[in-house]
N, C-alpha and C positions, 0 to 999 in steps of 0.2 A: 397892646393894653386890654382888649377883649379876652385875649387867652388867657392873660394872667388872672383876670377877673373870673373867667370860668374855673381856672385852676383852684382858686380860693373857694369858691362855691363848693367844688368837689372836694375837696379838703374838709371844709367845714360840714358837708353833710355826712362825710365818712367818720368823722369825730363825734358827730351827734348819733349815728346809728350804732358806732362801737360803744359810745358812753350808754345809750340806751340799753344794748345787750347786756352789758356789764352790769348796769343798774339792776335790769331784770333777774339776771342769774343770781344775783345775791339777795333780792327783795324777799325771797322766802325764808332767808334766815336772819333773824334779829340780830343787832349788834351784841356780843356776849356780855353778861355781867354777872359773874360768878359769885356767889355768896357762901359761907360756911356756914352750916346748920347743926345744932345741937340739941338732942332730946334724949329722953330716956325710956327704955322699955317698961312695960308694968312691973318687972321684977327689979327696977332700979339700975339695970345694966345700961352703959352708954350707947348711943348712937350717934355718929359724925360722920358729916360728908359735905360735899358741895353740890350746888344747884344752880343752873342759870336762870336767874330770875327774869331776864329779859323775855321769856316765855310767859310770864304772869298775864300780861294784857295781850298777848299775840292775837292778831285778828285772822289767822289761817287755819285755826285748830282744826277745824271741821274738815280740810282737805289732807289731814293726816290723823285718821280716826282710829289708828292701832297702836296699842300701848305695846312697846317690846320691854320685857323685863328679863334681865339676864343675871343669874345667881351664881357668883363663883363661890365656890367652897374652899375656905381656907385651911391651909394644912395646921392641924390642932398644935403640933409642938410650937408652931411660930404665932401663937395666939396668946395673949394675957388672958388672965382668968376673967377680966371682966368682958371677953368676947370681942377685944379690939386687936388688929394685928400688930405684931413687931415690925419696925421698919424694913427688914428685910423681905417680910411677907408682902408689905404694901408694893414694894417693888414688883414682884412678881405678878402679884394680882392687878397691879395698874397697868402692867405690860400687856397682860392677856386682854384686859378691858380695851386698851387702845387698839390692838389688833381685831377683836371682835367688832368694834364700834367701826372703825376705819374699813373693813373689809365688807361689813354689812352694808356701810354707806355707799359702796361701788355697785350694789345691785338693786337699791332703793334710795329713796329721797329720806333721810334720816335726820331727826331733830333731836339732838343730844340734850337731854334734861338734866341728868348728874347722876351722882351715886352717893350712897349711903353705905359706912361699915357698920355692922351689928352683928351680935350674937354668932361669931366666927364666919359671917359671910360678908360680901360684897354685892351689893343689890345696885344694879345699874337700870336706868330709866331712859327710855327715848321714845320717840314717835315716828311710825313711819306709813307710808302710802301703799306698797304692796306686800301683805303677808306672806304671800306664797313664795316670793321670791327670798325674802329673809328666811323663811322656814327652810328653804331647801338648803342654804348655805349653813346655817347654822346647826342642823341636822347633821351634815356632814362633818361639820368641825367637833361636835360633841364626841363622834367615833374616831378623830384623828389621833394617831399615836404620839405626835407631837406635842399635844395639850399639857401646859404646865400643871393645871388644877382643873379638876372636874368642875364641869358646871351644867346647869339647867336653864331653859328659857321658857318663857309663855309670851305668847302673841294673843291679845284679847281687845275686842272691840271697845272703844272708849271716847265717843265722839267729843265729849265735854271736858275731857282730861281730869276726870275726877281722881284717877289713881295717883297724879301728882300734884292735885291742888292744895294739900297741906305742907308740901316743900315750897311751893311757890308764895305763900302768903306769909 
């Protein structure tokens, strides 16, 4: 009986430890809550995108003080007059976005905020903890021959997440 009781205690402790580890691993990321956003540029052309509004009241913003913006240039003959992409161009741009975000997320902790299409570009927003590592990966990728669309990126310090505040309100 004593052996059985010890076994139960060991199993419960393991479950508790594993449960805590799993909770801690995911505690840095809020549950996703994406919303579609629509706006207009000063000249009246549309802006449309999706944003993870779960980051509006995110309590750990100061731990990820670097705003990563990626600007994907859309193919001009695959964009409508209003600057928004045709469906085929959306597929190409979103695939590149997924690759860049996923691969960058392997070298830094990356909080994906969302993206917007406007003025023949796809603009992607994320916050990261280690700008040097992200910069190293993205610099290499901008020069890679297999990239389907040209893109640029910038990483700037933004401890208060001011860059994305309008999207999250």
